[in-house]
C-alpha positions in Angstrom: -25.3 20.4 38.0 -23.1 21.4 40.9 -25.3 23.0 44.5 -24.4 25.5 46.2 -23.6 23.3 49.0 -21.5 21.8 46.9 -18.6 25.1 45.7 -19.3 25.4 49.5 -18.1 22.1 50.5 -15.0 21.9 47.9 -13.7 26.1 49.0 -13.5 24.5 52.8 -11.7 20.9 51.4 -9.9 23.4 49.4 -8.5 25.5 51.9 -7.7 22.6 54.0 -5.9 20.9 51.9 -4.1 24.5 51.6 -2.7 25.5 54.1 -1.7 21.3 54.9 0.3 21.8 52.1 2.4 24.9 53.6 3.1 22.7 56.2 4.1 19.3 54.5 6.6 21.7 53.0 8.0 22.8 55.7 8.3 19.3 56.8 9.8 17.6 53.3 12.3 20.6 53.4 13.3 20.0 56.3 14.2 16.1 55.2 11.1 14.7 56.8 9.2 12.0 56.0 5.4 12.7 55.7 5.8 15.7 53.2 3.9 18.2 50.8 1.4 15.8 49.7 0.6 13.8 53.0 -0.5 17.0 54.9 -2.8 18.4 52.1 -4.4 15.5 51.7 -4.2 14.8 55.6 -5.8 18.3 55.6 -8.6 17.5 52.7 -9.3 14.3 53.8 -10.1 15.7 58.1 -12.3 19.1 56.5 -14.4 16.4 53.9 -14.9 14.1 56.2 -16.1 16.8 59.0 -18.4 18.6 56.6 -20.0 15.7 54.8 -20.4 14.8 58.6 -22.3 18.0 59.8 -23.6 18.1 56.7 -25.7 14.8 56.2 -25.0 13.1 59.7 -25.6 16.4 62.0 -26.7 14.1 64.8 -23.9 11.5 65.0 -20.8 15.0 63.9 -19.1 14.0 67.5 -18.9 10.8 66.4 -17.3 11.1 63.3 -14.7 13.7 64.7 -13.8 11.2 67.3 -13.1 8.6 64.9 -9.9 11.5 62.3 -8.6 12.3 65.9 -8.7 7.9 66.5 -7.5 7.7 62.6 -5.6 10.3 62.5 -3.6 9.6 65.7 -2.7 5.6 64.3 -1.5 7.0 60.3 1.0 10.0 63.0 2.2 6.7 65.1 3.2 5.1 61.5 6.1 8.0 61.6 7.7 7.9 64.4 10.9 5.9 64.1 13.2 4.6 66.5 17.4 4.0 65.7 19.3 1.6 66.8 21.1 4.1 68.7 17.9 4.0 71.2 16.8 7.5 69.5 13.3 8.5 69.4 12.7 10.1 66.0 9.4 11.6 64.1 7.0 12.7 67.6 7.2 16.3 65.7 6.0 15.6 62.8 3.8 12.7 64.3 2.2 15.1 66.5 2.0 18.5 63.5 0.1 15.5 61.6 -2.6 15.2 64.3 -2.1 19.3 64.5 -2.9 19.2 60.0 -5.9 17.2 60.8 -7.1 19.5 63.8 -6.8 22.6 61.3 -8.6 20.3 58.6 -11.1 19.4 61.0 -11.9 23.4 61.7 -11.9 24.7 58.7 -14.7 21.4 57.3 -17.5 23.0 59.7 -16.9 27.0 58.1 -14.5 28.6 59.8 -12.2 29.6 57.5 -9.9 32.8 59.9 -9.6 29.9 62.5 -8.0 27.6 60.3 -5.8 29.7 58.9 -4.6 31.9 62.3 -4.2 27.6 63.3 -2.0 27.1 60.5 0.1 30.5 61.5 -0.3 28.9 64.8 1.8 25.3 64.4 4.2 27.0 60.7 5.8 28.9 63.8 6.2 26.4 66.7 8.0 24.0 63.5 10.0 26.7 63.0 10.6 28.7 66.0 14.4 28.0 66.2 14.8 29.2 63.3 13.3 32.7 63.6 16.8 35.0 65.3 14.4 37.0 68.2 12.0 34.2 68.8 15.3 31.0 69.3 16.7 33.3 72.7 13.9 31.5 74.2 14.7 27.9 74.4 13.9 25.8 75.3 16.0 25.0 78.1 18.1 22.5 76.8 22.1 22.7 77.5 23.5 22.5 74.4 21.4 24.1 72.3 23.2 23.4 68.7 22.6 20.0 70.0 20.8 17.7 66.9 16.9 17.1 68.3 15.8 14.0 69.0 11.8 14.3 68.4 11.9 15.4 65.2 
């Protein structure tokens, strides 16, 4: 029989996966290597490990979160590439993967509204240049139409 705490855990994990999916969908729609399923699974795993860590190993939850940060950093490092011309690509994707793991961890602790707000902030940052009003506040680049090297 599934207990109430199991249903709560499932809800946390499902919300984290949904938020990760939305952010991953934005990355995939722009042609980046990590997409909706990757981000959903990343957020799901972070929420699951965080929630279980708090529930089963409350004294060591800080170590679990530290392990998540390190592990996701290693995973995200795999999407950073250097082209033959020397340009570095994938930094924004790697950073957004790291942020999604953080969102998953926040949702895993039961802070649902904060997780949703953080996901909205990440999406805003990722689509900043696509929004007419906000795109005027550029990065101080001389040629705003040139392709970004960090994506």
